[in-house]
N, CA, C, O and the ligand as a Tripos MOL2 file, in Angstrom:
@<TRIPOS>MOLECULE
protein
  213   211    54     0     0
PROTEIN
NO_CHARGES

@<TRIPOS>ATOM
      1 N           7.9330    7.1350   14.5050 N.3       1 MET1
      2 CA          8.1330    7.4140   13.0710 C.3       1 MET1
      3 C           8.3320    6.1020   12.3090 C.2       1 MET1
      4 O           9.2190    5.3090   12.6280 O.2       1 MET1
      5 N           7.5030    5.8960   11.3170 N.am      2 THR2
      6 CA          7.6360    4.7110   10.4810 C.3       2 THR2
      7 C           8.0150    5.1440    9.0720 C.2       2 THR2
      8 O           7.4600    6.1060    8.5400 O.2       2 THR2
      9 N           8.9580    4.4340    8.4750 N.am      3 THR3
     10 CA          9.4040    4.7740    7.1290 C.3       3 THR3
     11 C           9.1060    3.6390    6.1680 C.2       3 THR3
     12 O           9.3970    2.4810    6.4640 O.2       3 THR3
     13 N           8.5300    3.9610    5.0230 N.am      4 CYS4
     14 CA          8.2580    2.9530    4.0110 C.3       4 CYS4
     15 C           9.5820    2.4860    3.3960 C.2       4 CYS4
     16 O          10.4010    3.3040    2.9750 O.2       4 CYS4
     17 N           9.7810    1.1770    3.3480 N.am      5 ASP5
     18 CA         11.0320    0.6460    2.8090 C.3       5 ASP5
     19 C          11.0540    0.6470    1.2950 C.2       5 ASP5
     20 O          12.0850    0.3610    0.6860 O.2       5 ASP5
     21 N           9.9170    0.9690    0.6780 N.am      6 PHE6
     22 CA          9.9070    0.9760   -0.7860 C.3       6 PHE6
     23 C          10.0670    2.3900   -1.3470 C.2       6 PHE6
     24 O          10.9390    2.6230   -2.1840 O.2       6 PHE6
     25 N           9.2330    3.3390   -0.8950 N.am      7 CYS7
     26 CA          9.2880    4.6940   -1.4540 C.3       7 CYS7
     27 C           9.9370    5.6950   -0.5070 C.2       7 CYS7
     28 O          10.2040    6.8330   -0.8940 O.2       7 CYS7
     29 N          10.1950    5.2740    0.7470 N.am      8 GLY8
     30 CA         10.8720    6.1610    1.6730 C.3       8 GLY8
     31 C           9.9540    7.1500    2.3800 C.2       8 GLY8
     32 O          10.4230    8.0060    3.1300 O.2       8 GLY8
     33 N           8.6570    7.0390    2.1450 N.am      9 LYS9
     34 CA          7.6870    7.9280    2.7890 C.3       9 LYS9
     35 C           7.7250    7.7460    4.3080 C.2       9 LYS9
     36 O           7.8370    6.6270    4.8080 O.2       9 LYS9
     37 N           7.6290    8.8620    5.0320 N.am     10 GLN10
     38 CA          7.6600    8.7850    6.4860 C.3      10 GLN10
     39 C           6.3210    9.2000    7.0680 C.2      10 GLN10
     40 O           5.6810   10.1350    6.5870 O.2      10 GLN10
     41 N           5.9060    8.4920    8.1130 N.am     11 GLU11
     42 CA          4.6360    8.7870    8.7720 C.3      11 GLU11
     43 C           4.8340    8.7500   10.2760 C.2      11 GLU11
     44 O           5.2640    7.7370   10.8260 O.2      11 GLU11
     45 N           4.5210    9.8600   10.9450 N.am     12 SER12
     46 CA          4.7150    9.9160   12.3900 C.3      12 SER12
     47 C           3.4270    9.5750   13.1320 C.2      12 SER12
     48 O           3.4520    9.3020   14.3330 O.2      12 SER12
     49 N           2.2970    9.5900   12.4170 N.am     13 ASP13
     50 CA          1.0130    9.2820   13.0380 C.3      13 ASP13
     51 C           0.7810    7.7710   13.0400 C.2      13 ASP13
     52 O           0.5520    7.1640   11.9950 O.2      13 ASP13
     53 N           0.8440    7.1820   14.2250 N.am     14 GLU14
     54 CA          0.7240    5.7240   14.3180 C.3      14 GLU14
     55 C          -0.5970    5.2000   13.7840 C.2      14 GLU14
     56 O          -0.6510    4.1090   13.2170 O.2      14 GLU14
     57 N          -1.6670    5.9750   13.9630 N.am     15 ALA15
     58 CA         -2.9860    5.5420   13.4990 C.3      15 ALA15
     59 C          -2.9810    5.3170   11.9900 C.2      15 ALA15
     60 O          -3.6570    4.4220   11.4830 O.2      15 ALA15
     61 N          -2.2100    6.1390   11.2820 N.am     16 LYS16
     62 CA         -2.1700    6.0160    9.8210 C.3      16 LYS16
     63 C          -1.3350    4.8260    9.3800 C.2      16 LYS16
     64 O          -1.5540    4.2780    8.3000 O.2      16 LYS16
     65 N          -0.3910    4.4300   10.1990 N.am     17 THR17
     66 CA          0.4620    3.3110    9.8020 C.3      17 THR17
     67 C          -0.2260    1.9670   10.0480 C.2      17 THR17
     68 O           0.3240    0.9110    9.7360 O.2      17 THR17
     69 N          -1.4350    2.0210   10.6100 N.am     18 LEU18
     70 CA         -2.1760    0.7700   10.8270 C.3      18 LEU18
     71 C          -2.5080    0.1030    9.5010 C.2      18 LEU18
     72 O          -2.6560   -1.1170    9.4370 O.2      18 LEU18
     73 N          -2.6250    0.8940    8.4500 N.am     19 THR19
     74 CA         -2.9490    0.3410    7.1360 C.3      19 THR19
     75 C          -1.6860   -0.0610    6.3750 C.2      19 THR19
     76 O          -1.7610   -0.6050    5.2730 O.2      19 THR19
     77 N          -0.5450    0.2100    6.9640 N.am     20 TRP20
     78 CA          0.6960   -0.1710    6.3100 C.3      20 TRP20
     79 C           0.9110   -1.6710    6.4360 C.2      20 TRP20
     80 O           0.2820   -2.3340    7.2620 O.2      20 TRP20
     81 N           1.7910   -2.1880    5.6220 N.am     21 THR21
     82 CA          2.0390   -3.6200    5.6090 C.3      21 THR21
     83 C           3.4520   -3.9200    6.0760 C.2      21 THR21
     84 O           4.4030   -3.2550    5.6670 O.2      21 THR21
     85 N           3.5850   -4.9200    6.9320 N.am     22 THR22
     86 CA          4.9160   -5.3590    7.3230 C.3      22 THR22
     87 C           5.1470   -6.7370    6.7330 C.2      22 THR22
     88 O           4.2430   -7.5720    6.6950 O.2      22 THR22
     89 N           6.3430   -6.9600    6.2820 N.am     23 ALA23
     90 CA          6.6810   -8.2490    5.7040 C.3      23 ALA23
     91 C           8.0930   -8.6120    6.1180 C.2      23 ALA23
     92 O           8.9200   -7.7380    6.3750 O.2      23 ALA23
     93 N           8.3590   -9.8850    6.1800 N.am     24 THR24
     94 CA          9.7070  -10.3300    6.5290 C.3      24 THR24
     95 C          10.3490  -10.9570    5.2960 C.2      24 THR24
     96 O           9.8540  -11.9380    4.7410 O.2      24 THR24
     97 N          11.4570  -10.3650    4.8890 N.am     25 GLU25
     98 CA         12.1690  -10.8700    3.7210 C.3      25 GLU25
     99 C          13.5780  -11.2530    4.1440 C.2      25 GLU25
    100 O          14.3330  -10.4170    4.6430 O.2      25 GLU25
    101 N          13.9230  -12.4870    3.9490 N.am     26 ARG26
    102 CA         15.2600  -12.9640    4.3010 C.3      26 ARG26
    103 C          15.6440  -12.5770    5.7200 C.2      26 ARG26
    104 O          16.7840  -12.1880    5.9740 O.2      26 ARG26
    105 N          14.6790  -12.6840    6.6600 N.am     27 GLY27
    106 CA         14.9650  -12.4150    8.0510 C.3      27 GLY27
    107 C          14.9330  -10.9500    8.4350 C.2      27 GLY27
    108 O          15.0390  -10.6170    9.6150 O.2      27 GLY27
    109 N          14.7880  -10.0620    7.4480 N.am     28 ARG28
    110 CA         14.7170   -8.6360    7.7650 C.3      28 ARG28
    111 C          13.2790   -8.1700    7.6830 C.2      28 ARG28
    112 O          12.5370   -8.5830    6.7920 O.2      28 ARG28
    113 N          12.8820   -7.3070    8.6130 N.am     29 GLN29
    114 CA         11.5270   -6.7870    8.5850 C.3      29 GLN29
    115 C          11.4500   -5.5890    7.6570 C.2      29 GLN29
    116 O          12.2680   -4.6730    7.7390 O.2      29 GLN29
    117 N          10.4720   -5.6030    6.7840 N.am     30 ARG30
    118 CA         10.2700   -4.4970    5.8510 C.3      30 ARG30
    119 C           8.9060   -3.8980    6.1240 C.2      30 ARG30
    120 O           7.9780   -4.6070    6.5140 O.2      30 ARG30
    121 N           8.7800   -2.5890    5.9200 N.am     31 VAL31
    122 CA          7.5130   -1.9050    6.1340 C.3      31 VAL31
    123 C           7.1470   -1.1660    4.8540 C.2      31 VAL31
    124 O           7.9840   -0.4910    4.2540 O.2      31 VAL31
    125 N           5.8800   -1.3000    4.4410 N.am     32 TYR32
    126 CA          5.4270   -0.6360    3.2220 C.3      32 TYR32
    127 C           4.1930    0.2000    3.5210 C.2      32 TYR32
    128 O           3.2860   -0.2530    4.2180 O.2      32 TYR32
    129 N           4.1570    1.4230    2.9950 N.am     33 CYS33
    130 CA          3.0280    2.3090    3.2320 C.3      33 CYS33
    131 C           1.7810    1.7890    2.5110 C.2      33 CYS33
    132 O           1.8560    0.8590    1.7080 O.2      33 CYS33
    133 N           0.6430    2.4020    2.8110 N.am     34 ASP34
    134 CA         -0.6080    1.9210    2.2360 C.3      34 ASP34
    135 C          -0.5800    1.9600    0.7150 C.2      34 ASP34
    136 O          -1.0970    1.0560    0.0590 O.2      34 ASP34
    137 N           0.0190    3.0010    0.1550 N.am     35 GLU35
    138 CA          0.0760    3.1180   -1.3040 C.3      35 GLU35
    139 C           0.8970    1.9920   -1.9180 C.2      35 GLU35
    140 O           0.4570    1.3300   -2.8580 O.2      35 GLU35
    141 N           2.0770    1.7850   -1.3850 N.am     36 CYS36
    142 CA          2.9480    0.7370   -1.9130 C.3      36 CYS36
    143 C           2.3210   -0.6350   -1.6750 C.2      36 CYS36
    144 O           2.4650   -1.5370   -2.5000 O.2      36 CYS36
    145 N           1.6270   -0.7920   -0.5490 N.am     37 SER37
    146 CA          0.9850   -2.0570   -0.2530 C.3      37 SER37
    147 C          -0.0350   -2.3890   -1.3270 C.2      37 SER37
    148 O          -0.1190   -3.5220   -1.8000 O.2      37 SER37
    149 N          -0.8220   -1.3620   -1.7080 N.am     38 ARG38
    150 CA         -1.8270   -1.5710   -2.7510 C.3      38 ARG38
    151 C          -1.1740   -1.8800   -4.0810 C.2      38 ARG38
    152 O          -1.5430   -2.8330   -4.7670 O.2      38 ARG38
    153 N          -0.1960   -1.0600   -4.4370 N.am     39 THR39
    154 CA          0.4650   -1.1980   -5.7280 C.3      39 THR39
    155 C           1.1290   -2.5570   -5.8800 C.2      39 THR39
    156 O           1.1140   -3.1560   -6.9560 O.2      39 THR39
    157 N           1.7080   -3.0300   -4.7940 N.am     40 HIS40
    158 CA          2.5110   -4.2410   -4.9000 C.3      40 HIS40
    159 C           1.8760   -5.4500   -4.2460 C.2      40 HIS40
    160 O           2.5370   -6.4570   -3.9900 O.2      40 HIS40
    161 N           0.5630   -5.3340   -3.9760 N.am     41 LEU41
    162 CA         -0.1280   -6.4270   -3.3080 C.3      41 LEU41
    163 C           0.0400   -7.7440   -4.0500 C.2      41 LEU41
    164 O           0.2850   -8.7880   -3.4450 O.2      41 LEU41
    165 N          -0.0940   -7.6800   -5.3540 N.am     42 ARG42
    166 CA          0.0260   -8.9000   -6.1590 C.3      42 ARG42
    167 C           1.3900   -9.5530   -5.9920 C.2      42 ARG42
    168 O           1.5050  -10.7600   -5.7800 O.2      42 ARG42
    169 N           2.4190   -8.7170   -6.0950 N.am     43 ALA43
    170 CA          3.7760   -9.2470   -5.9730 C.3      43 ALA43
    171 C           4.0070   -9.8110   -4.5770 C.2      43 ALA43
    172 O           4.6660  -10.8360   -4.4070 O.2      43 ALA43
    173 N           3.4490   -9.1180   -3.5730 N.am     44 MET44
    174 CA          3.6400   -9.5740   -2.2060 C.3      44 MET44
    175 C           2.9300  -10.9050   -1.9840 C.2      44 MET44
    176 O           3.4470  -11.7930   -1.3050 O.2      44 MET44
    177 N           1.7430  -11.0290   -2.5640 N.am     45 GLU45
    178 CA          1.0200  -12.2830   -2.4200 C.3      45 GLU45
    179 C           1.7810  -13.4130   -3.0790 C.2      45 GLU45
    180 O           1.7100  -14.5620   -2.6460 O.2      45 GLU45
    181 N           2.5190  -13.0730   -4.1450 N.am     46 GLY46
    182 CA          3.3160  -14.0710   -4.8300 C.3      46 GLY46
    183 C           4.6210  -14.3430   -4.1100 C.2      46 GLY46
    184 O           5.4380  -15.1510   -4.5540 O.2      46 GLY46
    185 N           4.8080  -13.6450   -2.9730 N.am     47 LYS47
    186 CA          5.9990  -13.8030   -2.1530 C.3      47 LYS47
    187 C           7.2930  -13.5360   -2.9270 C.2      47 LYS47
    188 O           8.3050  -14.2140   -2.7470 O.2      47 LYS47
    189 N           7.2220  -12.5210   -3.7930 N.am     48 LEU48
    190 CA          8.4280  -12.1250   -4.5110 C.3      48 LEU48
    191 C           9.1840  -11.1120   -3.6690 C.2      48 LEU48
    192 O           8.5670  -10.3180   -2.9590 O.2      48 LEU48
    193 N          10.4720  -11.1260   -3.7330 N.am     49 ASP49
    194 CA         11.2600  -10.1480   -3.0070 C.3      49 ASP49
    195 C          11.1240   -8.7910   -3.6820 C.2      49 ASP49
    196 O          10.8220   -8.7140   -4.8730 O.2      49 ASP49
    197 N          11.3450   -7.7250   -2.9280 N.am     50 SER50
    198 CA         11.1560   -6.3820   -3.4640 C.3      50 SER50
    199 C          12.0930   -6.0890   -4.6250 C.2      50 SER50
    200 O          11.8150   -5.2050   -5.4340 O.2      50 SER50
    201 N          13.1780   -6.8040   -4.7160 N.am     51 GLU51
    202 CA         14.1060   -6.5830   -5.8250 C.3      51 GLU51
    203 C          13.4620   -6.8960   -7.1770 C.2      51 GLU51
    204 O          13.9180   -6.4250   -8.2200 O.2      51 GLU51
    205 N          12.4010   -7.6940   -7.1410 N.am     52 TRP52
    206 CA         11.7440   -8.1050   -8.3880 C.3      52 TRP52
    207 C          10.7180   -7.0940   -8.8530 C.2      52 TRP52
    208 O          10.2450   -7.1900   -9.9850 O.2      52 TRP52
    209 N          10.3570   -6.1290   -8.0250 N.am     53 TRP53
    210 CA          9.2790   -5.2180   -8.3740 C.3      53 TRP53
    211 C           9.7270   -4.2040   -9.4060 C.2      53 TRP53
    212 O           8.9390   -3.3520   -9.8180 O.2      53 TRP53
    213 ZN          5.6090    3.5290    0.1310 Zn       54 ZN54
@<TRIPOS>BOND
     1     1     2 1
     2     2     3 1
     3     3     4 2
     4     3     5 am
     5     5     6 1
     6     6     7 1
     7     7     8 2
     8     7     9 am
     9     9    10 1
    10    10    11 1
    11    11    12 2
    12    11    13 am
    13    13    14 1
    14    14    15 1
    15    15    16 2
    16    15    17 am
    17    17    18 1
    18    18    19 1
    19    19    20 2
    20    19    21 am
    21    21    22 1
    22    22    23 1
    23    23    24 2
    24    23    25 am
    25    25    26 1
    26    26    27 1
    27    27    28 2
    28    27    29 am
    29    29    30 1
    30    30    31 1
    31    31    32 2
    32    31    33 am
    33    33    34 1
    34    34    35 1
    35    35    36 2
    36    35    37 am
    37    37    38 1
    38    38    39 1
    39    39    40 2
    40    39    41 am
    41    41    42 1
    42    42    43 1
    43    43    44 2
    44    43    45 am
    45    45    46 1
    46    46    47 1
    47    47    48 2
    48    47    49 am
    49    49    50 1
    50    50    51 1
    51    51    52 2
    52    51    53 am
    53    53    54 1
    54    54    55 1
    55    55    56 2
    56    55    57 am
    57    57    58 1
    58    58    59 1
    59    59    60 2
    60    59    61 am
    61    61    62 1
    62    62    63 1
    63    63    64 2
    64    63    65 am
    65    65    66 1
    66    66    67 1
    67    67    68 2
    68    67    69 am
    69    69    70 1
    70    70    71 1
    71    71    72 2
    72    71    73 am
    73    73    74 1
    74    74    75 1
    75    75    76 2
    76    75    77 am
    77    77    78 1
    78    78    79 1
    79    79    80 2
    80    79    81 am
    81    81    82 1
    82    82    83 1
    83    83    84 2
    84    83    85 am
    85    85    86 1
    86    86    87 1
    87    87    88 2
    88    87    89 am
    89    89    90 1
    90    90    91 1
    91    91    92 2
    92    91    93 am
    93    93    94 1
    94    94    95 1
    95    95    96 2
    96    95    97 am
    97    97    98 1
    98    98    99 1
    99    99   100 2
   100    99   101 am
   101   101   102 1
   102   102   103 1
   103   103   104 2
   104   103   105 am
   105   105   106 1
   106   106   107 1
   107   107   108 2
   108   107   109 am
   109   109   110 1
   110   110   111 1
   111   111   112 2
   112   111   113 am
   113   113   114 1
   114   114   115 1
   115   115   116 2
   116   115   117 am
   117   117   118 1
   118   118   119 1
   119   119   120 2
   120   119   121 am
   121   121   122 1
   122   122   123 1
   123   123   124 2
   124   123   125 am
   125   125   126 1
   126   126   127 1
   127   127   128 2
   128   127   129 am
   129   129   130 1
   130   130   131 1
   131   131   132 2
   132   131   133 am
   133   133   134 1
   134   134   135 1
   135   135   136 2
   136   135   137 am
   137   137   138 1
   138   138   139 1
   139   139   140 2
   140   139   141 am
   141   141   142 1
   142   142   143 1
   143   143   144 2
   144   143   145 am
   145   145   146 1
   146   146   147 1
   147   147   148 2
   148   147   149 am
   149   149   150 1
   150   150   151 1
   151   151   152 2
   152   151   153 am
   153   153   154 1
   154   154   155 1
   155   155   156 2
   156   155   157 am
   157   157   158 1
   158   158   159 1
   159   159   160 2
   160   159   161 am
   161   161   162 1
   162   162   163 1
   163   163   164 2
   164   163   165 am
   165   165   166 1
   166   166   167 1
   167   167   168 2
   168   167   169 am
   169   169   170 1
   170   170   171 1
   171   171   172 2
   172   171   173 am
   173   173   174 1
   174   174   175 1
   175   175   176 2
   176   175   177 am
   177   177   178 1
   178   178   179 1
   179   179   180 2
   180   179   181 am
   181   181   182 1
   182   182   183 1
   183   183   184 2
   184   183   185 am
   185   185   186 1
   186   186   187 1
   187   187   188 2
   188   187   189 am
   189   189   190 1
   190   190   191 1
   191   191   192 2
   192   191   193 am
   193   193   194 1
   194   194   195 1
   195   195   196 2
   196   195   197 am
   197   197   198 1
   198   198   199 1
   199   199   200 2
   200   199   201 am
   201   201   202 1
   202   202   203 1
   203   203   204 2
   204   203   205 am
   205   205   206 1
   206   206   207 1
   207   207   208 2
   208   207   209 am
   209   209   210 1
   210   210   211 1
   211   211   212 2
@<TRIPOS>SUBSTRUCTURE
     1 MET1         2 RESIDUE 1 A MET
     2 THR2         6 RESIDUE 1 A THR
     3 THR3        10 RESIDUE 1 A THR
     4 CYS4        14 RESIDUE 1 A CYS
     5 ASP5        18 RESIDUE 1 A ASP
     6 PHE6        22 RESIDUE 1 A PHE
     7 CYS7        26 RESIDUE 1 A CYS
     8 GLY8        30 RESIDUE 1 A GLY
     9 LYS9        34 RESIDUE 1 A LYS
    10 GLN10       38 RESIDUE 1 A GLN
    11 GLU11       42 RESIDUE 1 A GLU
    12 SER12       46 RESIDUE 1 A SER
    13 ASP13       50 RESIDUE 1 A ASP
    14 GLU14       54 RESIDUE 1 A GLU
    15 ALA15       58 RESIDUE 1 A ALA
    16 LYS16       62 RESIDUE 1 A LYS
    17 THR17       66 RESIDUE 1 A THR
    18 LEU18       70 RESIDUE 1 A LEU
    19 THR19       74 RESIDUE 1 A THR
    20 TRP20       78 RESIDUE 1 A TRP
    21 THR21       82 RESIDUE 1 A THR
    22 THR22       86 RESIDUE 1 A THR
    23 ALA23       90 RESIDUE 1 A ALA
    24 THR24       94 RESIDUE 1 A THR
    25 GLU25       98 RESIDUE 1 A GLU
    26 ARG26      102 RESIDUE 1 A ARG
    27 GLY27      106 RESIDUE 1 A GLY
    28 ARG28      110 RESIDUE 1 A ARG
    29 GLN29      114 RESIDUE 1 A GLN
    30 ARG30      118 RESIDUE 1 A ARG
    31 VAL31      122 RESIDUE 1 A VAL
    32 TYR32      126 RESIDUE 1 A TYR
    33 CYS33      130 RESIDUE 1 A CYS
    34 ASP34      134 RESIDUE 1 A ASP
    35 GLU35      138 RESIDUE 1 A GLU
    36 CYS36      142 RESIDUE 1 A CYS
    37 SER37      146 RESIDUE 1 A SER
    38 ARG38      150 RESIDUE 1 A ARG
    39 THR39      154 RESIDUE 1 A THR
    40 HIS40      158 RESIDUE 1 A HIS
    41 LEU41      162 RESIDUE 1 A LEU
    42 ARG42      166 RESIDUE 1 A ARG
    43 ALA43      170 RESIDUE 1 A ALA
    44 MET44      174 RESIDUE 1 A MET
    45 GLU45      178 RESIDUE 1 A GLU
    46 GLY46      182 RESIDUE 1 A GLY
    47 LYS47      186 RESIDUE 1 A LYS
    48 LEU48      190 RESIDUE 1 A LEU
    49 ASP49      194 RESIDUE 1 A ASP
    50 SER50      198 RESIDUE 1 A SER
    51 GLU51      202 RESIDUE 1 A GLU
    52 TRP52      206 RESIDUE 1 A TRP
    53 TRP53      210 RESIDUE 1 A TRP
    54 ZN54       213 GROUP 0 **** ****
């Protein structure tokens, strides 16, 4: 079971989480679902912390 750290969406199918994004912020691993990854791609590329979104 993988949980999106942004919207809280849960996915039990590992194949679907392949499109999810993992990022490390301040030493903690964060996981974002495909939707949040798309929505926040720009911010992530800018290496902004999720608090800024
Ligand atoms: Zn999400």
